[in-house]
C-alpha positions as CSV (number, residue, x, y, z in Angstrom):
1,M,36.0,50.1,-79.6
2,T,35.7,47.5,-82.4
3,T,39.1,46.4,-83.6
4,V,39.7,46.9,-87.3
5,H,41.5,44.3,-89.4
6,T,41.9,45.9,-92.8
7,W,43.0,49.4,-94.0
8,T,39.7,49.9,-95.8
9,Q,38.0,49.7,-92.4
10,A,40.3,52.3,-90.8
11,R,38.4,55.6,-90.4
12,N,40.5,57.1,-87.6
13,V,44.1,57.3,-88.8
14,L,47.2,58.7,-87.1
15,C,50.0,60.0,-89.3
16,V,53.3,60.3,-87.5
17,R,56.0,62.7,-88.8
18,L,58.2,63.7,-85.9
19,D,61.1,65.7,-87.6
20,N,60.8,69.1,-89.2
21,M,58.4,71.4,-91.1
22,G,59.8,70.6,-94.5
23,D,59.5,66.9,-93.8
24,V,55.8,67.3,-92.9
25,L,55.3,69.2,-96.1
26,M,56.9,66.4,-98.1
27,S,54.6,63.9,-96.5
28,T,51.4,65.8,-97.5
29,P,50.8,64.0,-100.8
30,A,50.9,60.7,-99.0
31,I,48.6,62.0,-96.2
32,R,46.2,63.2,-99.0
33,A,46.3,59.7,-100.5
34,L,45.3,58.3,-97.1
35,K,42.6,60.8,-96.6
36,T,40.9,60.4,-99.9
37,S,41.2,56.6,-100.4
38,V,38.6,55.8,-97.8
39,P,35.4,57.9,-97.5
40,G,34.9,59.6,-94.2
41,R,38.5,58.9,-93.0
42,R,39.8,61.2,-90.3
43,I,43.5,62.2,-90.2
44,T,45.3,63.2,-87.0
45,L,48.9,64.4,-87.4
46,L,51.4,63.7,-84.7
47,A,54.3,66.0,-85.1
48,S,57.0,68.1,-83.4
49,D,56.4,71.7,-82.5
50,S,58.0,72.7,-85.7
51,G,56.0,70.3,-87.9
52,A,52.7,70.9,-86.1
53,A,52.8,74.6,-86.9
54,L,51.8,73.7,-90.4
55,A,48.6,71.9,-89.4
56,P,46.2,74.9,-89.8
57,Y,47.3,75.2,-93.4
58,L,46.9,71.5,-94.3
59,P,43.4,70.7,-95.6
60,E,44.0,67.0,-95.2
61,V,44.7,67.2,-91.5
62,D,41.6,67.1,-89.2
63,D,43.5,67.3,-85.8
64,T,47.0,67.6,-84.5
65,L,49.0,66.2,-81.6
66,V,52.4,67.7,-80.6
67,Y,55.2,65.5,-79.4
68,N,58.9,66.3,-79.5
69,A,60.5,62.9,-79.7
70,A,63.8,62.3,-78.0
71,W,65.0,60.0,-80.9
72,V,64.5,62.5,-83.7
73,K,66.3,65.7,-84.6
74,N,63.7,68.3,-84.9
75,G,63.1,72.0,-84.4
76,G,60.8,71.4,-81.4
77,G,61.4,72.0,-77.8
78,Y,62.5,69.7,-75.0
79,P,61.4,66.0,-75.5
80,G,57.9,65.3,-74.4
81,D,56.6,62.7,-71.9
82,G,56.3,59.5,-73.8
83,R,54.0,57.8,-71.3
84,A,51.6,60.8,-71.4
85,M,51.6,60.6,-75.2
86,V,50.9,56.8,-75.2
87,A,47.9,57.5,-72.9
88,E,46.6,60.2,-75.2
89,L,46.9,57.9,-78.3
90,H,45.1,55.1,-76.4
91,E,42.3,57.5,-75.4
92,R,41.7,58.6,-79.0
93,G,41.2,55.1,-80.2
94,F,43.0,55.2,-83.5
95,D,42.3,52.4,-86.0
96,A,45.6,52.7,-87.7
97,A,48.9,54.6,-87.7
98,V,51.3,55.4,-90.5
99,I,54.9,56.3,-89.4
100,F,56.7,58.5,-91.9
101,T,60.5,58.6,-91.7
102,V,63.6,59.3,-93.8
103,Y,65.6,56.2,-94.4
104,S,68.3,57.2,-91.8
105,Q,65.6,57.2,-89.1
106,S,64.2,54.2,-87.2
107,A,60.4,54.0,-87.1
108,L,60.5,51.5,-84.2
109,P,60.4,53.9,-81.3
110,A,57.2,55.5,-82.7
111,A,55.9,52.0,-83.5
112,L,56.4,51.0,-79.9
113,M,54.3,53.9,-78.8
114,C,51.6,53.0,-81.1
115,H,51.8,49.3,-80.0
116,F,51.5,50.4,-76.3
117,A,48.5,52.6,-77.3
118,G,46.7,49.6,-78.7
119,I,46.6,50.8,-82.3
120,P,45.8,47.6,-84.3
121,L,47.3,48.6,-87.7
122,A,50.7,50.2,-88.1
123,L,52.6,50.8,-91.3
124,A,56.2,52.0,-91.7
125,H,59.6,51.3,-93.3
126,S,61.9,49.3,-91.1
127,R,65.4,48.0,-91.8
128,E,65.2,45.4,-89.1
129,N,62.4,42.9,-88.4
130,P,59.8,44.8,-86.3
131,Y,57.9,41.5,-85.5
132,H,54.6,42.5,-83.9
133,L,55.3,46.3,-83.6
134,L,54.2,46.7,-87.2
135,S,51.2,45.0,-88.7
136,H,52.4,46.2,-92.2
137,W,56.2,46.2,-92.6
138,V,57.8,47.6,-95.7
139,K,61.4,46.5,-95.8
140,E,63.9,49.4,-95.8
141,I,66.0,49.1,-99.0
142,E,67.4,52.6,-99.2
143,P,70.1,53.6,-99.9
144,A,71.6,50.2,-100.8
145,Q,69.2,49.4,-103.6
146,L,67.5,52.6,-104.6
147,I,67.1,56.3,-103.6
148,R,63.9,58.1,-104.0
149,H,62.7,61.7,-103.5
150,E,61.3,62.0,-100.0
151,V,57.8,62.7,-101.4
152,Q,57.9,59.5,-103.6
153,R,59.2,57.5,-100.7
154,Q,56.1,58.3,-98.7
155,L,53.7,57.9,-101.6
156,D,55.2,54.4,-102.2
157,L,54.7,53.6,-98.5
158,V,51.0,54.3,-98.4
159,A,50.4,52.7,-101.8
160,T,51.2,49.3,-100.1
161,V,47.9,49.6,-98.1
162,G,45.9,50.8,-101.1
163,A,46.2,54.6,-100.7
164,A,46.8,56.7,-103.8
165,C,45.7,60.0,-105.3
166,S,46.1,61.8,-108.6
167,D,47.2,65.1,-107.1
168,V,50.8,64.6,-105.7
169,G,51.6,68.2,-105.1
170,L,52.6,69.5,-101.7
171,S,49.8,70.9,-99.6
172,L,49.7,74.3,-98.1
173,A,46.5,76.5,-98.1
174,T,47.2,80.2,-97.5
175,R,44.6,82.4,-95.8
176,G,43.2,85.8,-96.7
177,S,43.7,87.1,-93.1
178,D,47.4,86.3,-93.3
179,R,47.7,88.0,-96.7
180,R,46.0,91.2,-95.4
181,S,48.3,91.4,-92.4
182,L,51.3,90.8,-94.7
183,Q,50.2,93.6,-96.9
184,A,50.1,96.0,-93.9
185,I,53.7,94.9,-93.0
186,L,54.9,95.5,-96.5
187,R,53.2,99.0,-96.6
188,D,55.0,99.9,-93.4
189,L,58.3,98.9,-95.0
190,Q,57.4,100.8,-98.2
191,V,57.6,97.7,-100.4
192,A,55.9,98.4,-103.7
193,P,52.6,96.5,-103.6
194,D,52.7,94.9,-107.0
195,G,54.2,91.6,-105.9
196,Q,57.2,92.0,-108.1
197,W,59.7,90.9,-105.5
198,I,62.3,88.2,-104.9
199,V,62.4,86.5,-101.5
200,V,65.9,85.5,-100.2
201,H,66.1,83.2,-97.2
202,C,69.7,83.0,-96.0
203,G,69.3,80.7,-93.0
204,A,69.0,76.9,-92.5
205,S,68.7,74.6,-89.6
206,A,72.1,73.0,-90.4
207,A,75.3,74.9,-90.8
208,S,76.3,72.5,-93.7
209,R,73.4,73.8,-95.8
210,C,74.3,77.6,-95.5
211,Y,75.7,79.7,-98.3
212,S,78.0,82.3,-96.8
213,P,76.7,85.8,-95.8
214,E,79.4,87.4,-98.0
215,R,78.2,85.5,-101.1
216,Y,74.6,86.2,-100.4
217,A,75.4,89.9,-100.1
218,R,77.0,89.9,-103.5
219,V,73.9,88.2,-105.0
220,I,71.5,90.5,-103.3
221,S,73.5,93.6,-104.3
222,Q,73.5,92.7,-108.0
223,L,69.8,91.9,-108.0
224,A,69.0,95.2,-106.2
225,D,71.2,97.1,-108.6
226,S,69.1,95.6,-111.5
227,G,65.9,97.1,-109.9
228,C,64.6,94.0,-108.2
229,Q,62.9,94.4,-104.8
230,V,64.7,91.9,-102.6
231,L,63.0,90.8,-99.4
232,L,65.1,89.1,-96.8
233,T,63.4,86.6,-94.4
234,G,64.4,84.7,-91.4
235,S,63.4,83.9,-87.8
236,A,64.1,86.4,-85.0
237,Q,67.0,84.1,-84.0
238,E,68.5,84.7,-87.5
239,K,68.6,88.5,-87.1
240,P,72.4,88.6,-86.6
241,L,72.8,86.6,-89.8
242,I,70.6,88.9,-91.9
243,E,72.2,92.0,-90.4
244,S,75.6,90.6,-91.4
245,V,74.3,90.0,-95.0
246,I,72.9,93.6,-95.2
247,R,76.1,95.2,-93.9
248,Q,78.0,93.6,-96.7
249,C,75.6,94.6,-99.4
250,T,76.9,97.3,-101.7
251,A,73.4,98.2,-102.9
252,R,70.6,98.5,-100.3
253,K,68.0,100.8,-102.0
254,H,65.7,97.9,-102.9
255,V,66.6,95.6,-100.1
256,F,64.1,95.0,-97.3
257,D,64.6,93.2,-94.0
258,L,61.6,91.2,-92.8
259,T,63.5,89.1,-90.3
260,G,61.3,88.2,-87.4
261,K,58.4,90.2,-88.7
262,L,56.3,87.4,-90.2
263,G,54.2,84.5,-88.8
264,L,54.1,81.3,-90.7
265,G,50.9,82.2,-92.6
266,E,52.2,85.6,-93.6
267,F,55.5,84.0,-94.7
268,A,53.7,81.5,-96.9
269,C,51.7,84.3,-98.5
270,L,54.9,86.3,-99.1
271,I,56.5,83.4,-100.9
272,E,53.3,82.6,-102.8
273,D,53.1,86.2,-104.0
274,A,56.8,86.5,-104.9
275,R,58.2,86.0,-108.4
276,L,61.0,83.9,-107.1
277,L,62.6,82.4,-103.9
278,I,66.4,82.1,-103.5
279,S,67.2,79.9,-100.6
280,N,69.4,77.3,-99.0
281,N,67.9,73.8,-99.0
282,T,65.6,74.2,-96.1
283,G,61.9,74.5,-95.2
284,P,61.0,77.6,-97.3
285,V,62.0,75.7,-100.4
286,H,59.2,73.2,-99.7
287,I,56.8,76.0,-98.9
288,A,57.6,77.5,-102.3
289,A,57.0,74.1,-103.9
290,A,53.6,73.9,-102.2
291,V,52.5,77.3,-103.3
292,Q,54.1,76.9,-106.8
293,T,56.7,79.7,-106.6
294,A,59.8,79.1,-108.6
295,V,63.0,78.4,-106.7
296,V,66.8,78.9,-107.0
297,D,68.0,76.4,-104.5
298,L,71.5,76.6,-103.1
299,Y,71.6,72.8,-102.7
300,A,74.3,71.5,-100.3
301,L,75.2,68.0,-101.3
302,T,74.5,66.5,-97.9
303,N,71.7,64.3,-99.4
304,L,69.8,63.9,-102.6
305,Q,66.2,63.4,-101.6
306,H,64.9,66.9,-100.8
307,T,65.0,68.8,-104.0
308,P,62.1,71.1,-104.8
309,W,59.1,68.9,-105.7
310,N,57.1,69.6,-108.9
311,V,57.9,73.3,-109.2
312,P,60.2,75.2,-111.6
313,H,63.6,75.5,-110.1
314,R,67.4,75.5,-110.5
315,L,69.7,73.5,-108.2
316,L,73.1,75.2,-107.7
317,Y,76.0,73.4,-106.1
318,H,79.7,72.5,-106.5
319,D,80.4,68.8,-107.0
320,V,82.6,67.4,-104.2
321,P,84.0,63.9,-103.4
322,C,82.4,64.0,-99.9
323,K,78.8,64.5,-101.2
324,N,75.8,62.6,-99.6
325,C,77.5,63.0,-96.2
326,Y,74.2,63.6,-94.3
327,S,76.2,65.9,-92.0
328,S,74.7,68.9,-90.2
329,V,78.2,70.4,-90.0
330,C,80.6,70.1,-92.9
331,T,83.0,67.3,-92.1
332,Q,85.7,69.1,-94.2
333,G,85.1,72.5,-92.5
334,T,84.8,74.2,-95.9
335,N,81.1,74.0,-97.1
336,A,82.8,73.5,-100.5
337,C,79.6,72.1,-102.1
338,L,78.1,75.6,-101.6
339,E,81.0,77.9,-101.3
340,G,82.1,76.7,-104.8
341,V,79.0,78.3,-106.3
342,D,79.9,81.7,-107.7
343,P,77.5,84.5,-106.8
344,Q,77.2,85.4,-110.4
345,A,75.8,81.9,-111.1
346,V,73.1,82.6,-108.6
347,V,72.2,85.9,-110.2
348,D,72.2,84.4,-113.6
349,A,69.9,81.5,-112.5
350,A,67.6,84.0,-110.8
351,L,67.4,86.2,-114.0
352,E,66.8,83.1,-116.1
353,M,63.9,82.0,-113.8
354,L,62.4,85.6,-114.0
355,S,62.6,85.6,-117.8
356,P,61.6,82.2,-119.0
357,N,61.9,81.3,-122.7
358,E,59.1,80.0,-124.8
359,N,59.4,76.6,-123.2
360,G,58.7,77.9,-119.7
361,P,61.0,78.2,-116.7
362,A,63.8,75.8,-115.8
363,C,62.9,72.2,-116.0
364,L,62.3,69.9,-113.1
365,D,65.0,67.4,-112.1
366,S,64.4,63.7,-112.5
367,F,63.2,63.2,-108.9
368,N,60.3,65.5,-109.7
369,R,59.0,63.1,-112.3
370,Q,58.4,60.5,-109.6
371,E,61.4,58.4,-110.6
372,S,63.7,56.4,-108.5
373,V,67.4,56.0,-109.1
374,R,69.4,52.9,-108.5
375,A,72.0,53.6,-105.8
376,R,75.5,54.2,-107.2
377,P,78.7,55.5,-105.8
378,A,78.3,59.0,-107.3
379,I,74.9,60.5,-107.7
380,Q,74.6,63.4,-110.1
381,L,71.9,66.0,-109.6
382,G,72.4,67.6,-112.9
383,K,74.5,70.7,-113.8
384,P,73.4,74.0,-112.3
């Protein structure tokens, strides 16, 4: 293998994103920039089980490696064998690696794997000096100096090695076979086939980002009473949660339970064909952004950087002193940043999104105009 010395020579590139599905989706514009900036470049994605599930739907990704890293919180299984993965990376002879992380993560464990695998070029953000673990080090300055949307953070990273693209939308290509199987499922449930439905996703990977079942039930009941078809989604593990929501609904005629019935491809088609998604801040929000379905996002104030990217949306939250806590479980035990949102406000936002005025649906927040904000003690997302 001939060692490459510049990024324009790098044809076989490894993209490392080891956390969750939504994080992979928010990295797809940067991956696209890498793919298109050098003719003939091949992209391999190294991701957790959760993130790698997206690979068949990402046109920019040519191949996928699965690794559940012990140093990253992700939705994958038991941590993988690092020595075996280093051997695999070495065998594949990558010219370069780009390590994508949120600013609270360290890129150095992944950089060490790439170093041991003999990958000559490696790019990442790092707060501490990586010395020879990274050939291209971008000093970590978040959150002290600025805070960016996660998508912009990764675009800025790859721009340092000359990778850019005009299309900065999230990537997810739905498939006809998934849509046909989805339609069969909806027929069995007697969902009207005109696509005039609202998808409501009540779960999230972190308890701190979950609006309560009782409040969701009030939202769903009002929407169902208005004649909307409301389709509830979730994993098989979230079945008890969805059953609790449905039990508390006062109107169930137009409410349909799809929990555990959909594969990822079918789920993406369902969101793409929906008029609106109502969800906690979790992976389905980023799927909706990728397929350009409007979102009402119950946005827990755990962090600022993961709002829906470049898609019409409304952010609903209750301002609290403890915002930007980055906690998976509410440190106050109240989930006040979500529980302070009145269900009527959720219904009103949904109806507004379904009936846009002459200026179109709800505007994008500032992060979706590729802006950064200077760090400050209190960050305002904008009123819901």
